[in-house]
N, C-alpha and C positions, 0 to 999 in steps of 0.2 A: 766652203759653201755650207749654208745652213741645211740641216737634215730635213727632208720632206718625207712625210708618211707615204707608205707604199701605195695606198689607194689613190692618193693624189699624183704620185709620181708615175703610176701606171694607169692613169685615166685614159680610156680610149679617145683618140683624136679623129678616127674615121669610122664609118659604119662597119667596115670589115674587121675592126679590132674589137668590136663588142661581142661578148660571149653570150650566146643564147639570144632570145628575143628576135628570132628570125622573121616572124610574122610582122613585127613592127618595123624592122629594118627594110623589109621588102616593100611595105606600103610607102615609107618615106622616100626610098630611092626611086621607086617608080614614079612618084609624084614629081620629083626633081627632074628625072630624065624626060618626062613627057610634058613638063611645064604645066602641071595641073596641081600646083601647091594650093592647099586650102587656106582660108584667111584665119582659121582658128583650129587648134588641136588641143585635146586634153589627154595627157599621159597619166595613167594610174597604175598602181602596183605596190607591192611591199617595199620596205626600205632597202636601199642599196641594190636595186635591180637595174638602174641606169636611166632614170627619167630625166634628171638634169643633164646627164651626159648626152643623151640623144637630142635634147633641145639645143644644146650648144653645137653639136655636129650639124644639125639642120641649119642653124644660123650661119655656120661657116660655109656650108655648101651653097647657100643662097647668095652669099656675098663673095664667094671665091672668084678670083680673077681667071683661073684656069681649071674649072671643074672637069673631072674625067669620069664618065659613066655614073653620074650621080654621086661621086665622091669628091671631097675637097683635096687640093694638092698639098695643103698644110705647109706651104712654103711662101705663099704670097703675103703681102703686108696685112691684108684683112684677116687671114687665118691666124697669123702670128699675133695680131692685136687681140683677137678673140681668145686665143690661148693664154695671153698675158692678162686678160681682164681689163683692157684699156680701149676696147672698141666702142665706137658710138653707134654701131649697128645692132648691138645686143644690149638690152636693158633688162636686168634681172631685178625683180621686186619680191621681197619676202612678205607674202600676204599674212603671215602669222603676226608680224610686228607692224605692218602697214595695212590694217584691215578696216580703217575708217573711211567715211565718205570723203573727207578732205583729201586723203591720199589718192583716191580714185579720180577726184576732180582734177588734181594736178597732173595725173597721168593722161587723162583725156585731153587736157589743154596742150600737151606736148606731142600728141599723136600725129597731128598734121605737119609738124616740123620735118624738114628733109634731113637726110643723113648722107655720109660719103658713099655708102654702099647702095646696092640696088634695092635691098629690103631692110626694113626696120623690124626687128624681132623683139617682142615683149614676152619675157618669161616670168610668169606668176607662180611662184612655188608655194605649196600648201594653200591652194586656193580655197579649200573647204573652210579655212579660218576667217574668210571675209564676213563682215557683218551684213545684216540684211539690207541696210541702206547702201553699203558699198556694192553689193551684188546688183541692186536695182540701178545704181548709177552706171555700172559697167555694161548693162544689158544692151543699150542702144548702140554704143560704140563697138561692142563685141559682135553685134549682128551685122553692121555695115561699116567696117573700118576703111580707112584710105587704102588704095590699091597696093601701096608699097609696105603696108603694115601686116605682120603675121603675129597672132597671139598663140602662145604655147602655155597651157595651164597644166601644172603638175600637182598631183595629190595622192596621198596614201589612203584616203577614205572618200572614194567617189560618191558613195551613197549620201554623203552630207552636202554635196553640191546640189543646188536647186536644179530642178528639171529644166527651167528656162535657160540656164547657162549650158547645161549638157546638150540640149537640143540645138544650140548654135555652134557646136564644135564637132570635130571628128574624134570620137573616143577610141583610143588605142590602149589596150591593157597589157601590162608587162607581168611576167611570172617569175617565180623563184628559179634559180639555176639548179641543175642536177648535180649530184655529188660527184659523179665521174668528171663532168665538165669543169667543175670548180677545182677538182684535184689536178687536172691537166693544166689549168690556168695557174695554180699555185706552183707547180713544178717548173713551168716556163719562167715565172717571175724569179724563183729561186736560182735557176740557171743564169738568167740574165743579170741578176743583181749579185751573183756569186755568194749566196748565203749557204751556211752550213746547217741544214735541217734534215733530220732523218724521216723515215716513212711514218713512224709513230706520231711525230709532231705534225706531219701533213694530215694524217687522219684526224688528229685532234682539232686542227684549225678548220678543217672542212666541217667537222661535226659542230664546232662552236659557231661557224658562220650560218648554219641552218639555211643554206640556199641564197644568202645575200653575199654578193661579191665584195661589197665594202666591209661587212662584218668579218668575212673570211680574211681579208688582207689586214684588218686591224688585229685579229687574233694572231696572224703571222708576225706582225710587228712585235707583239708582246712576247711571242716565243723566241724571236731573235734577240730581243733585249734581255730576256731572262736566261738565255743560253740553253733553252729547252723548255719542256712542259713543266711549269712550276708546280701545278697541282691539278691532277685530272680527277674531277669530282665523280665519285661513284655512288652518290646517294640515290640517283634515279634507279640504277640497277638493284640496289638494296631494297628500295621501296617496291619495285616490281616483284622481287622475290617474296617480300612480306605479303603482298596481295595474293600471290599464287599460293602461299602456304597458310594464309589466314592467321598470320602471326602479328598481333597488335603490338606486342612488346618490341619486336624488331623495328616496326614502322615508327613508333614513338622515339626509340633510341636513334634511329637514322636521322629523323628530323632534328633532334637535339644536337647531334654531332655536326650536322650541316650548318645549323645556326651558330654554333660555337666557332666554326671556321669562317664566319662572316657572310654566309649566304642569307639572302632575304627570304622569308617564308613564301612570299608571292612568287619569287623566281623558282623556288623549289616546286611549288604547285604547278606553275606553268610548264616547267620542264617535264614533270611527271605526266601532265596531260598530253604533251607532245609525244612522249614515249608510249602512252596508252593508245593514242590515236594511231601510231605506227603499228602497234600490235593488232588493233582492231581492223585496220585496212589490210594487214597481212592475212588475218583470218578470213576476211571477205574476198581475198584474191585480187585486191586492187594493186596497181603498180606503184612503187615507191622510188621514183628516180631521184628525189631530193635527199634521200638518206645515204649516209656513208656506209661502207661495208660493215663496220662494227655495229651501226644502228640496225641495219638489215638483219644481221645475225642475231641481235638481241630480240628483234621482233619475231623472227622465225623461232626462237627458243621459247618464248612465252605465249605464242599464238595457240599451241595445243593445250596449254595449262589454264588459260583464262578463256572461258566460254564467251560468246558474244553477249549474252544477257549480263554477265558479270562486268564485261568491259563497258557496256552501255551504262549500267548503273554507276560504275566508277567515274566515267566521264561526266555524268549528270551531277553526282555528289560533289566532285572536285570543282566543277564549273560553278556550282552554287556557292561553294566555299570561297572561291576567288572573288566572286561578286560581294560576298559579305565582308571580305577582308578590307574593302575600301572604307567601311564605317566602323571597323572593329578597333578597339584600343590596343589589342594584342593579336595581330594576324596569325601568330603561331597557333593560338587556341583553335581557331576555325579549321586550320589544316589538320591539327591533331584529332579533333572531333570527327572530321570527315574520314580520316584514315581508320579510326576505331570503328566507325559505322561500316566501313568496307571490309574490315578484317574480323569483326565479331558479329556474327549473325544475331546473337541474342541482344546486342546493343542497338540494333536497328528495328524499331517497332513500326516502321512504315509498311505500307502494302507491298512495296517492292522488296523490302527486307524479308517479309513473310513468304513472298513468292520464291525468293532465293533459297530459303530454308526448305521449302517444299521440293524445289528442284534438286537440291543436294540429297534429300531423302529418296527421291525417285532414282537418282543415279546410283545410290547405294543398293537399292532394291534390284535395279536392273543388272548390276554387277554381281548380285548374289550375296552381298554383304548386308546383313540385316542388323539393326541396332540390337546389341546384346545387353541383357540386364543381369545383374548379379543374382545368383541362385539364392533363394531364401535359406538362411541358416537354421538348421533344425536344432531347436533347443529342447531339453527334456521338459515334458509336460509338467505343469505345476500340480502339486498334490491337491486332491479335491478338498473343498472347504469343509472344515470340521463343523458338525452341527452344533448349534448353540446350546442344545439340551445336554450335551455330554460334558460333564465336569471333570472327569478323571480320565482324559484321553491318554493313550499310550504314546510315549515319545518315539520319534523316528529313529531307526537304527542307523547310526552314522557309518557303519562298516559297509553298507550297501549303497550304490549310486542311485538306484531307483527309489522313489518314495514308497513307504509302506502303504498297504491298503488301508482305507479309512475304517476305523472301528465301527461296529454296529451301533445303532442307536438303542440305548438302553431304555427300558420301560419300567415303570414302577418306582422310579426315584423320586426324591423330594420335588425336583423341578416339574416333573409331569403331574404330580399331585397338585402343585400350585396352579398349573394351567387348567387342570380339570375344575378346581374350585372357582377360578376366574370365569370359566365357561358357564358354570352353574349360576354365577351371579348375573350373567347375561350382558355384562357391560365391562369393557376395559377402560378404566379411568385414565390410563397413561402413566400412573405413578406406581412404583414398585412396592410390594408389601414390605413390612418391617423385617429387615434381616436379623437373624439370630446368631448366637455364638455357634461356630462350626463344631465345637465339641459336644454340643447338646445333642442327645440322641432323639431323633424324631421318627416314629414308626411310619413307614411308607404306606400309602393306601393300597388297596387291593389292585393288582396289575391285571389288565385285560387278558394276559396270557403268561405262560411261564417264561422266565428270562432265558436268553440263549445260554447254553452251557459254556463253561470256561475250561480251558486246558489245565492240566495238572501243574504246569509251570506258571500259571497265572497270566499268560499272554492272552490277548483278545483274539477271538476266533475271526476267520475271514469275514469281510463285509458282506452283508446280505445284498441280494440283487435288488430287492424292493424294500421300502420302509414299511413298518407295520402300520396297520390302520389306526388312526387316532380314535379315542373313545368318542361315542356320539354325544352331542350336546343335549343337555337336559334343560327343561324349562326352568326359569328362575324361581326359587322357592320363596315362600313368604318370609316376612321379616323375622318371625320367631324361629324359622328353621335355618337361618343362615349359619354357616360354619366359618370359623376363623380360617383364613388361608394359611397353609404352612409356609414357613419362610423359604426364600429363594436359596438355591444351593451355592450362589456365588457370594463374594465379599461385598459389604456395603460400599457405596460410593464414598469418596473422600470428603464430600461436602455434607454428609449426614452423620450424626453421632451413632455410635454402636448401641444397639437396642439393649434395654435393661429388662430382662424377662421377669424379674421379680416385682417390677413396679406395676401397680394397679392401673386400669384404664380410667382416665379422668372422667368425671361426670359433666353433664351439660352446664351445670352451674359453675364448676371449676373452669370450664372452657370460657364462659362469659367473663368471669373475673380475670382470667389470664389475658383475654382479648382487650379488656378495658385498661389493663395495666401495662406490663412490659412488652407483651407481644405486639400490640399496635404501635408502640413507641419505637420498636426495632425495625419496623417496615418502612419502605419509602412512602412519601406522601401520596403518590398515585395509587399504590396498592392499598394503603390504609383507607383512602377515600372510596375505592371500589367495594371493599368488604364492609365498610361502615354502612353502606346503603342497603345491605342485605341482613340475613339472620342466620345464626348457627342453630340448627334445629335438631341435631342429634349427635351422639358420641357413642359409637360402637367400637368393637375390638379392632384396633389398627387404623381407625379413620374417624374423621369429624365431618359431618354433613353440613353443607352450607347452601342456603337458598339465595340466589342473587336478586337484585332489584331490577325490574324493567328489562331493557334490552342489553344489559351488561353481562349476560351470561358468558359470552365468548371471551371477554376480557378477564372475567373472574377465573375461567378455566386456565388461561395462560398464566395467571399469577398464583394459582393454587399451590404450586410447588414452593414458592417463596413463603407463603403463609404456613404451609406444613412444616418447613424447616424451622420457622420461628416457634411454633408450638412444640416441636420435638426438642429444641434446645431448652425450652422453659420446663417441660415436664420430664426431661431426661430419658425419653424413649421415642422411638420412631413413630410418628403420627402422620397420617395423610389427610388432606382436605379434599373432599369430594363435592363437587358442585352439582346439585340436583335441582330439578324443577319443583316449583311449589305444588303443582298439580299431582306430582308423584308421591307426595307425602300422605301417609295414611292416618293422619291425626294422632300421632304418637303423644302419649301423655307427657313425655319429657319435654316436648317442644313448647316453648312459650308462645303466647299469642303474638301474631305478627302485627307490628305497628302499622297504622294507616299510611298509605303512600304519601299523604300530604306532609307527614312529619319527617319523611326521609330527606336528607339534604340532597338536592339535585346535583347531578354531574353533567357539566357542559361538555358535549361531544363536538369538538371543532374539527373532526376529520383526521386528526393525527394522534400520535401516541402520548401527547402532552395534555392530560386531562386536568381541568381546573375545578376544584370543589368550591361551591358557593355556600357560605354560611348565612342562612336566612336571618339569624339573630344579629349578625353584624350589619345588616342593611338598615339604612335610615331613610326617612322620607325626605324628598327634595322640598326646599322652601316653596311655599305657594307664591305664584306670580300671576300677574294679569298679562295674558298673551294677546290682548286686543291691539288694534292698530294704533290707537292713541297712546297706549302704554309703551309700545315699541318706539314711537316717535320721540316721546319724552325721554326714553332711556338713551337714545342716540344723541339727542340735542337737549341737554338738561336746562339750558337757559330759555327754551321755547315756552311761550305762554299760550293758553287756550283762548281763542276769541270766538265768541258766539255770533250768530247772525244778528242778534239785537245790537251787539256792540258795533257791528259794521254799519248798521243803518244809523 
């Protein structure tokens, strides 16, 4: 004999054989006993809960030759024909594949035809798949069918059935079966079929069935064929553990392992949502009769570790991910992103994620565990900065770990003398005086006070608590009283030549000749144009005074160092170029008369650093042209001729 699957072989044939659904069975049995059977019923519920089975039992008992207390005898010809699928009293129609208007019209045409039995039963399975036209075509017949016709509509999604059809039927809702009841049913089938299945396999098939009798028996068929549980997936338990530990790495690795074993990411997500729902209901104290003992134990384990806000957030995020998977090219990415957001608070920037981080912080504070921060590392304090005026600082003692005290600021040295001279001049030009050879002996100026005493060993004394008062500033002297500033105590910069102390200061005439010759040629065009527009009016010790033209003073000040270096290279000694105002000149006899402004080549200031010098001698006059209207017309159209009013007349 050909093998028949367990769910078909053990399909209930009487109301008493149906597991669960007592409220539906009682309603149908009472209607049969009291002869108050309605003309239309709608049975709805999850898959594998007995909708089609109950419709067939109702058809059997309505046409049974010897019914007993609302139950068919299952021995008469009518019952056997219905069980064999050859009865003319039961017409089953799959509305998913026959959902058009034409199919409904053919059904309605056959409604009035008689049958061998007392009642003709029409079973429309998956009625929610009917098209809108088919539903409208069925309405009138469904509302007032012939007296011998009974409609039974079965659907897993009653909310998709239009209200006009639901209102014409008695709606009976079926539910999932409890785990204990399914386990008893599986044990009875195992004993009746003489199967070799252990308790672990029974727990597995009940868990795989999820409350559906058909799915449970299909899983039992698979276990029997494989000789035991082939592979009990543990990814759901691992994911729950990762969520409880906030371990994103374990979550990602678990998904990768499950996918490698052939599990679909959508199935992984759906299974995880079911497990989270069980944990959530357990934390809320709701009964979970549909869960197996192992599932209940798992829910009891994680209910204390996952708070209701965390569970609610997880259900929302995973639910959104499952919806997004329908349009995603790689559903695994949506699942992985959702798990990372649930296990890494810093990866979730939503309001809910921030609220979760605040809740975790509150829990730590309530438990007395405050976030700890690393103590700052104490590093030895840096030595105080050495004053710029000290040229011969004592080196630090390498034998000691603490830095030596800063040496006192010496007074009366060459550098202090230079500063005093600059203060008497009343203006710091920004350029350093000419450095001299370090071997040359320069007598220091008078110090404001005696220098601090030194020890016999030559070491510097301890640092003073306060710096000595600087010498007071004196008013700038007249030109004839100016003193040459002493050289700085440090070495000259690398871009300036070493001063030649034996060379004499060039005169203003020599400065003019040098400018007209190699100095101007060695400068950039921009700098040469700026200083060509002004006058060199003086040459004193260590510097050349220059009066700029117009509003170019600031730019000349910036370029003064470049011109000073050019003069220094030419004369072989360090020279500075000081930009002064024309009004500040006292009419020195050495200064030549200033050329009139009109003879100076103008500098075009276009707002940037790229100045363009215009040579007036290079400009030429544009050719004279007649800009009248007639001249413009004849220029555009050379072949045009002028016609006067006299010619027109």
